[in-house]
C-alpha positions as CSV (number, residue, x, y, z in Angstrom):
1,M,0.1,0.1,0.3
2,Y,1.3,3.2,-1.5
3,E,1.0,6.8,0.0
4,P,1.2,10.4,-1.9
5,V,3.6,12.9,-1.3
6,I,3.5,15.9,-2.4
7,G,5.1,19.3,-2.1
8,L,4.2,22.3,-4.6
9,E,5.9,25.7,-6.0
10,I,3.8,28.2,-6.9
11,H,4.2,31.4,-8.3
12,A,2.5,34.8,-7.9
13,Q,2.4,38.0,-10.2
14,L,2.8,40.9,-7.9
15,R,0.4,43.3,-8.6
16,T,2.4,46.4,-9.3
17,D,2.0,48.8,-12.3
18,T,6.2,48.7,-12.9
19,K,8.0,45.8,-13.4
20,I,10.6,44.4,-10.7
21,F,13.9,46.2,-11.5
22,C,12.9,48.9,-14.2
23,G,10.1,51.1,-15.3
24,C,8.4,49.2,-18.0
25,R,4.6,48.5,-17.7
26,T,3.0,45.4,-16.7
27,R,-0.5,45.6,-17.8
28,F,-1.5,41.7,-20.0
29,G,-2.5,41.4,-23.4
30,D,-0.9,44.6,-25.3
31,P,1.4,44.0,-28.8
32,P,4.3,41.4,-27.7
33,N,7.8,43.7,-26.9
34,T,6.5,46.9,-26.2
35,H,7.1,46.8,-23.2
36,V,10.9,46.0,-23.4
37,C,14.0,48.5,-22.5
38,P,17.7,47.9,-22.0
39,V,17.2,47.1,-18.2
40,C,14.4,44.0,-18.8
41,A,15.6,43.0,-22.3
42,G,19.5,41.9,-20.5
43,L,21.3,45.2,-22.4
44,P,25.0,45.4,-21.2
45,G,25.5,48.7,-19.4
46,A,22.1,48.5,-17.8
47,L,21.2,48.2,-14.1
48,P,18.7,46.9,-12.7
49,V,17.2,49.3,-9.3
50,L,13.8,47.0,-7.0
51,N,10.6,47.8,-7.0
52,R,9.4,48.8,-3.3
53,R,6.7,48.6,-4.3
54,A,6.9,44.9,-5.0
55,V,8.7,44.2,-1.6
56,E,6.3,45.7,0.2
57,L,3.7,43.1,-1.5
58,A,5.5,40.5,-1.0
59,V,6.1,41.1,2.8
60,R,2.7,41.5,2.9
61,A,2.1,38.2,1.6
62,A,4.6,36.5,3.6
63,L,3.1,37.7,6.8
64,A,-0.7,36.4,6.2
65,L,1.6,33.0,5.2
66,G,2.4,33.0,8.8
67,C,6.6,33.2,7.5
68,R,9.3,35.4,9.3
69,I,10.8,37.8,7.6
70,N,14.6,37.9,7.3
71,A,15.7,41.0,8.2
72,R,18.2,40.5,5.5
73,S,17.9,38.9,2.0
74,E,19.9,38.8,-0.8
75,F,19.2,38.6,-4.6
76,A,21.2,36.2,-6.8
77,R,21.9,35.0,-10.3
78,K,20.4,31.8,-12.1
79,N,22.3,31.1,-14.8
80,Y,20.6,29.0,-17.6
81,F,20.7,29.4,-21.0
82,Y,16.6,29.5,-23.2
83,P,15.2,31.7,-25.7
84,D,12.6,33.7,-23.6
85,L,16.1,34.5,-21.1
86,P,17.2,37.9,-22.6
87,K,20.3,38.1,-19.3
88,G,21.0,34.4,-19.8
89,Y,20.9,34.1,-16.2
90,Q,17.2,34.8,-14.2
91,I,17.0,36.9,-10.7
92,S,16.3,35.4,-7.9
93,Q,16.6,34.8,-4.2
94,Y,18.7,31.7,-2.8
95,D,19.8,31.4,-0.4
96,Q,18.4,34.1,1.8
97,P,15.2,34.3,0.6
98,L,12.6,37.5,1.5
99,A,10.8,35.0,4.6
100,S,11.0,31.3,5.6
101,A,9.1,29.6,8.2
102,G,5.5,29.7,7.4
103,L,2.2,27.9,8.2
104,V,-1.4,27.7,6.4
105,E,-4.4,25.4,7.8
106,I,-6.7,24.0,4.9
107,P,-10.0,24.8,5.7
108,G,-12.6,21.7,4.4
109,A,-9.9,19.2,3.4
110,G,-10.1,17.5,6.2
111,S,-9.0,18.0,9.9
112,G,-5.4,18.3,11.3
113,V,-4.4,19.3,7.4
114,R,-1.9,21.6,7.8
115,V,0.9,22.7,5.5
116,A,4.3,24.2,5.9
117,I,5.4,27.1,4.4
118,I,9.4,26.5,3.5
119,R,10.4,29.5,2.2
120,V,8.8,32.7,0.4
121,H,11.2,34.7,-2.1
122,M,11.3,37.2,-4.9
123,E,12.3,36.6,-8.7
124,E,11.8,37.9,-12.0
125,D,10.2,36.7,-14.4
126,A,11.1,35.5,-17.8
127,G,10.0,36.0,-21.6
128,K,6.7,33.7,-23.3
129,S,7.8,31.8,-26.4
130,L,5.0,31.9,-28.9
131,H,5.2,28.5,-30.5
132,E,1.3,29.7,-32.3
133,G,-0.4,31.8,-34.5
134,F,1.9,32.5,-37.6
135,H,2.5,31.9,-41.2
136,D,5.8,30.2,-39.8
137,S,5.3,28.8,-36.7
138,A,5.8,24.9,-38.2
139,Q,9.5,26.0,-38.2
140,H,10.0,29.5,-36.4
141,T,9.4,30.4,-32.3
142,Y,8.8,34.1,-32.0
143,I,9.8,35.8,-28.8
144,D,7.5,38.0,-26.5
145,Y,9.8,40.1,-23.6
146,N,6.6,41.7,-22.5
147,R,6.1,39.1,-19.4
148,S,10.5,39.2,-18.8
149,G,10.9,41.3,-15.4
150,I,7.7,40.9,-14.6
151,P,7.3,40.9,-10.4
152,L,7.1,37.5,-8.8
153,I,7.0,35.7,-5.4
154,E,7.8,31.9,-5.4
155,I,5.7,30.5,-2.0
156,V,7.7,26.9,-1.7
157,T,6.0,24.4,0.4
158,E,7.1,21.0,2.4
159,P,6.1,17.6,1.3
160,D,3.1,18.0,3.6
161,L,0.2,17.7,0.9
162,R,-1.2,14.1,1.0
163,S,-3.5,14.3,-1.8
164,A,-4.2,15.4,-5.6
165,A,-7.7,16.8,-3.9
166,D,-6.0,18.6,-0.8
167,A,-3.2,19.8,-3.4
168,A,-6.1,21.7,-5.4
169,T,-7.7,23.0,-2.4
170,F,-4.3,24.5,-1.0
171,F,-4.1,25.9,-4.7
172,E,-7.5,27.5,-4.3
173,T,-6.7,28.2,-0.7
174,L,-3.5,30.4,-1.4
175,R,-4.9,32.0,-4.1
176,R,-7.7,33.3,-2.2
177,L,-5.8,34.7,0.1
178,L,-3.4,36.4,-2.6
179,V,-6.2,37.6,-4.1
180,W,-8.0,38.6,-0.8
181,L,-4.7,40.7,-0.4
182,G,-4.6,42.8,-3.1
183,V,-1.0,41.0,-3.5
184,N,-2.2,39.0,-7.2
185,D,-4.7,39.2,-9.5
186,G,-5.7,35.0,-9.6
187,N,-6.2,34.8,-13.1
188,M,-4.2,32.0,-13.9
189,E,-5.4,31.8,-17.8
190,E,-3.2,35.5,-18.1
191,G,0.1,33.7,-16.6
192,S,-0.6,35.5,-13.0
193,L,-0.5,32.1,-11.4
194,R,0.9,29.5,-11.4
195,C,2.2,25.8,-9.4
196,D,4.7,23.4,-9.8
197,A,3.8,20.0,-8.2
198,N,7.2,17.6,-7.2
199,V,5.2,14.2,-6.1
200,S,6.6,10.8,-4.6
201,V,5.2,7.6,-3.7
202,R,6.2,5.6,-0.4
203,R,5.0,3.0,1.1
204,A,2.1,3.6,3.5
205,G,3.8,3.9,7.7
206,T,7.4,4.5,6.3
207,E,9.1,8.3,6.6
208,T,11.6,7.8,4.5
209,L,11.1,10.0,1.0
210,G,10.5,8.6,-3.2
211,T,12.1,9.0,-5.6
212,K,10.5,12.2,-7.0
213,T,8.6,14.1,-9.7
214,E,8.0,17.7,-11.2
215,V,5.0,19.1,-12.8
216,K,5.4,21.5,-14.2
217,N,3.1,24.6,-15.1
218,L,0.2,23.8,-13.3
219,N,-2.5,26.8,-14.5
220,S,-5.6,25.4,-13.2
221,F,-7.4,23.6,-9.5
222,R,-8.8,21.4,-12.1
223,H,-5.3,20.3,-13.9
224,L,-3.1,20.3,-10.8
225,Q,-5.9,17.8,-9.3
226,K,-6.4,15.9,-12.6
227,A,-2.2,16.1,-13.3
228,L,-1.6,14.1,-9.9
229,E,-4.4,12.2,-9.4
230,H,-2.4,10.6,-13.1
231,E,1.1,11.0,-11.9
232,I,0.6,9.0,-8.3
233,A,-0.8,6.3,-10.4
234,R,1.8,5.9,-12.9
235,Q,4.7,6.6,-10.0
236,M,2.1,3.2,-8.3
237,E,1.9,1.4,-11.2
238,L,5.2,1.4,-11.6
239,L,6.7,0.0,-8.8
240,A,3.8,-2.4,-8.0
241,D,4.7,-4.3,-10.8
242,G,8.9,-4.0,-10.3
243,G,10.1,-0.9,-11.9
244,R,11.3,2.3,-10.7
245,V,10.2,5.9,-11.0
246,V,13.1,8.3,-12.5
247,Q,13.2,11.6,-11.2
248,E,12.5,14.1,-14.1
249,T,10.5,17.2,-14.9
250,R,7.2,15.9,-16.6
251,L,4.0,17.9,-18.2
252,W,0.6,17.5,-17.7
253,D,-1.1,16.6,-21.1
254,P,-4.5,17.8,-20.6
255,A,-6.0,16.4,-24.5
256,G,-4.5,12.5,-23.4
257,V,-4.7,13.2,-19.4
258,R,-2.0,11.6,-19.3
259,T,2.0,13.6,-17.7
260,V,4.5,13.2,-20.2
261,A,8.8,13.1,-19.9
262,M,10.6,17.0,-20.0
263,R,13.5,16.2,-19.3
264,S,15.3,14.1,-17.1
265,K,16.4,15.7,-13.3
266,E,20.3,14.2,-14.0
267,E,20.5,16.5,-17.4
268,A,19.1,19.7,-15.1
269,H,21.3,22.4,-15.1
270,D,24.4,23.2,-12.6
271,Y,22.7,27.0,-12.4
272,R,26.0,28.4,-10.8
273,Y,24.0,31.1,-8.2
274,F,26.2,33.8,-6.8
275,P,25.8,37.0,-5.8
276,E,23.8,39.4,-7.9
277,P,26.9,42.4,-7.7
278,D,24.3,44.9,-9.5
279,L,21.5,45.1,-6.1
280,P,22.2,45.9,-3.2
281,P,21.2,43.5,0.0
282,V,17.1,44.0,1.1
283,E,17.3,45.0,4.5
284,L,13.7,45.3,6.4
285,S,13.4,47.0,9.5
286,A,11.1,45.5,12.2
287,G,9.6,48.8,11.8
288,S,8.6,49.1,7.8
289,V,7.6,45.2,9.2
290,A,5.6,46.0,11.9
291,A,3.5,48.9,9.3
292,I,3.1,46.3,6.6
293,A,1.3,43.8,8.8
294,E,-0.4,46.7,10.7
295,A,-2.0,47.2,7.6
296,L,-3.2,44.0,6.4
297,P,-6.4,43.6,6.0
298,E,-8.9,40.6,8.6
299,L,-7.7,37.3,6.9
300,P,-10.3,35.2,5.2
301,H,-10.0,32.3,7.7
302,V,-10.2,35.5,10.5
303,R,-13.3,37.0,9.3
304,R,-15.1,33.7,8.5
305,A,-14.8,32.9,11.9
306,R,-16.4,36.4,13.1
307,F,-18.5,35.7,10.5
308,V,-20.0,33.1,12.4
309,A,-20.0,33.9,16.5
310,E,-21.3,37.3,15.5
311,Y,-23.7,36.9,12.6
312,G,-25.1,33.6,13.4
313,L,-24.4,31.9,10.4
314,S,-23.5,28.6,10.2
315,D,-19.6,27.4,9.0
316,S,-20.5,27.0,5.8
317,D,-22.6,30.0,4.8
318,A,-19.7,32.1,6.6
319,G,-17.5,30.0,3.8
320,E,-19.8,31.4,1.1
321,M,-19.6,34.9,2.3
322,T,-16.0,34.8,2.5
323,R,-14.6,33.7,-0.8
324,S,-13.6,37.2,-1.7
325,R,-12.8,40.4,-0.1
326,G,-15.5,42.1,-2.2
327,I,-18.6,39.0,-0.7
328,A,-17.3,39.6,2.9
329,E,-17.5,43.8,2.9
330,Y,-21.0,43.4,0.5
331,F,-22.0,40.8,3.1
332,E,-21.2,42.8,6.3
333,E,-22.5,46.4,4.7
334,T,-25.6,44.9,3.9
335,A,-25.9,43.2,7.5
336,R,-25.3,46.4,9.3
337,R,-27.8,48.6,6.8
338,A,-30.5,45.7,7.1
339,G,-30.7,44.4,11.1
340,N,-30.8,40.9,9.8
341,P,-27.8,39.5,8.6
342,K,-28.9,35.7,7.9
343,A,-31.4,37.2,5.5
344,A,-28.7,39.5,4.1
345,K,-26.8,36.6,3.4
346,D,-29.7,35.0,1.6
347,W,-30.3,37.8,-1.1
348,V,-26.2,37.6,-1.6
349,V,-25.9,34.3,-2.3
350,G,-29.7,34.4,-4.0
351,E,-30.8,36.8,-6.1
352,L,-28.0,39.2,-5.7
353,S,-25.8,36.6,-7.0
354,R,-28.0,35.6,-9.9
355,M,-27.9,38.9,-11.2
356,L,-24.1,38.9,-11.1
357,N,-23.6,35.9,-12.9
358,E,-25.7,37.1,-15.8
359,R,-24.4,40.0,-16.3
360,G,-21.2,38.7,-15.8
361,V,-19.7,40.7,-13.1
362,E,-18.5,40.5,-9.8
363,I,-20.1,42.2,-7.2
364,E,-17.5,45.3,-6.7
365,Q,-19.6,45.9,-10.0
366,A,-22.8,45.5,-8.6
367,G,-25.6,47.4,-9.6
368,V,-27.3,47.4,-6.2
369,T,-25.0,49.1,-3.0
370,P,-25.2,47.3,0.3
371,E,-27.2,50.5,1.5
372,A,-30.0,49.8,-1.2
373,L,-30.1,46.2,-0.6
374,G,-30.5,46.8,3.2
375,G,-33.4,48.8,2.7
376,L,-35.2,46.1,1.1
377,V,-34.7,43.3,3.2
378,R,-35.7,45.9,6.5
379,L,-38.8,46.7,4.0
380,V,-39.6,42.8,3.9
381,D,-39.1,43.0,7.4
382,D,-41.6,45.5,8.9
383,G,-43.3,43.7,6.3
384,A,-44.2,46.6,3.5
385,I,-43.7,44.1,1.1
386,N,-43.7,39.9,0.8
387,S,-40.6,38.5,-0.5
388,T,-42.3,37.4,-3.9
389,T,-42.8,41.7,-4.3
390,A,-39.2,42.4,-3.2
391,K,-37.6,39.9,-5.8
392,T,-39.4,42.5,-8.3
393,V,-38.4,45.6,-6.5
394,F,-34.8,44.3,-6.9
395,E,-34.6,43.6,-10.3
396,K,-36.1,47.0,-10.6
397,M,-33.6,48.7,-8.4
398,Y,-30.1,47.1,-10.3
399,G,-29.2,50.1,-12.1
400,T,-30.8,52.5,-11.6
401,G,-30.0,53.4,-8.4
402,R,-33.3,53.6,-7.1
403,T,-34.3,52.8,-3.7
404,A,-36.6,50.2,-2.9
405,D,-38.7,52.7,-0.7
406,E,-39.5,54.7,-4.1
407,I,-40.1,52.2,-6.2
408,V,-43.1,50.5,-3.7
409,S,-44.1,54.0,-3.0
410,S,-44.3,55.0,-7.0
411,E,-45.0,52.2,-8.6
412,G,-47.8,51.3,-5.5
413,L,-46.6,48.0,-4.6
414,A,-47.1,48.2,-1.0
415,Q,-48.5,44.9,0.8
416,I,-52.1,44.7,1.6
417,S,-52.1,43.6,5.2
418,D,-56.3,44.8,5.7
419,E,-58.1,42.4,6.9
420,D,-61.4,43.7,5.9
421,A,-59.9,44.4,1.9
422,L,-58.3,41.0,2.1
423,V,-61.5,39.1,3.6
424,T,-63.8,39.6,0.7
425,M,-61.4,38.4,-1.7
426,V,-60.2,35.6,0.5
427,R,-64.8,34.8,0.6
428,D,-64.9,35.4,-3.4
429,I,-62.1,32.9,-3.8
430,M,-63.8,30.4,-1.7
431,A,-67.4,30.9,-3.3
432,A,-66.3,30.8,-6.6
433,Q,-64.4,27.0,-5.6
434,P,-66.7,25.0,-3.2
435,E,-65.1,21.2,-4.8
436,T,-61.4,22.9,-3.8
437,V,-62.5,24.0,-0.1
438,A,-64.4,20.4,-0.3
439,Q,-60.8,18.8,-0.6
440,Y,-59.1,20.6,1.9
441,R,-62.0,20.0,4.8
442,A,-61.8,16.4,3.7
443,G,-58.0,16.0,4.1
444,K,-56.1,17.1,1.2
445,A,-53.7,19.3,2.1
446,A,-52.7,20.8,-0.7
447,S,-55.5,22.5,-2.0
448,F,-55.1,24.9,1.1
449,G,-51.7,26.3,-1.3
450,F,-53.8,26.3,-4.4
451,L,-56.3,29.1,-2.4
452,V,-54.3,31.0,-1.2
453,G,-52.4,31.1,-5.0
454,Q,-55.9,32.3,-6.0
455,V,-56.1,35.1,-3.7
456,M,-52.4,36.2,-4.2
457,K,-53.3,36.3,-7.6
458,A,-56.5,38.1,-7.3
459,T,-54.4,40.8,-5.7
460,A,-51.6,40.6,-7.9
461,G,-49.2,39.1,-5.4
462,K,-49.4,42.0,-3.1
463,A,-51.9,40.2,-0.8
464,S,-49.7,39.5,2.8
465,P,-49.3,35.4,2.9
466,K,-49.4,34.9,6.4
467,V,-52.9,37.6,6.3
468,V,-54.7,35.6,3.8
469,S,-53.4,31.7,5.2
470,E,-54.9,33.2,8.8
471,L,-58.7,34.8,7.4
472,L,-59.0,31.6,4.9
473,R,-58.7,29.0,7.5
474,R,-60.8,31.0,10.1
475,E,-63.2,31.3,7.0
476,I,-62.9,27.4,6.5
477,E,-63.8,26.4,9.7
478,R,-66.6,29.0,10.2
479,G,-68.1,26.4,7.0
């Protein structure tokens, strides 16, 4: 019986306006090679200057991961040749990283799943090789250096993960945290967040690690899980048949649903790291680190626990309300305005989410403010309108800037609760539906709902369902 052992290396692009060592823009999607200068192109004599904002964001991420921030870290040159690496080396951090010794707990991944962070270090990205889309792509590879020099952090975990599902959950948890902090935009399709996975298998109950392979450039949670599931099964089958696992780098082939060999680790480069002579060490005072820590927002797991304790939400509902910082802030402000946290949650996960999905926008672009939605919830709670009318009002509010009060007042949508007005309608419906009344008296409970529906229809949905039900029961009992 074998068990998998998994560690992850996650590369996250920092949300800066300019590159890590020069003033070129980091904007995605512009024409190739339009954001390139002598520094990021590696021309002789060009000197790098460290982006202060990149350091602040890196420290922000490392603190949220529970890491120790090292007072002194150094950049190094990682030497290798590849066409998309214009200098012939990558500026990274090696033996003196920015931060180390962190810890992340995975929510919902089982009891006690904790993943240690070995290190968080800063580095520059390489360019991008383009193998498709040109008339001569079959003969030539084109290079876009717009990504060259993009600021990254690499987050390296201990091999603490024991399943492909836990690895995917960890990656998802990390993405949510980095986006929550404003450190990364979370756009994996654009390459802003990428993952390499180191995986081996060993006999269950033993401590000795097996021979590992590295699966490269996984840019979705699904691909990470599928790739690991395949690679784990492949290694287990090899060992069960008396073979051996070769230490190598492999790529995930989504079309073939398999991993394929890329290169042997025995053939890997000696990167010949040495200190970057053109950059001084990064020295961080205790005061500067404390200031960054003080500015951190309430973290997702902390806010989730507070929503359970303060608002009485279930853990799963609190998790839904903390899927993003924008959702959490929208919900909390709506709950404060409405005075009814559970109703606020229902509207956020219900009608509001439906509207956002239909329009393909995030909650930050919602067409109803938390203040306006809170006002709508109050009208329902006060009995001014019923839940059916509230949905109609919400649709009229969305994108118009009109409040619920304005719409209800101007369009005559206030709930009818006057018993004298409703009892006449109830008697008329009973008189028109004698067979249905008889069926209810004979024990057919569904008939009662039909009668309530007829009254609601007669009032264009504006009657109070509670008052209608009470009056209907009273009139039926009177016989």
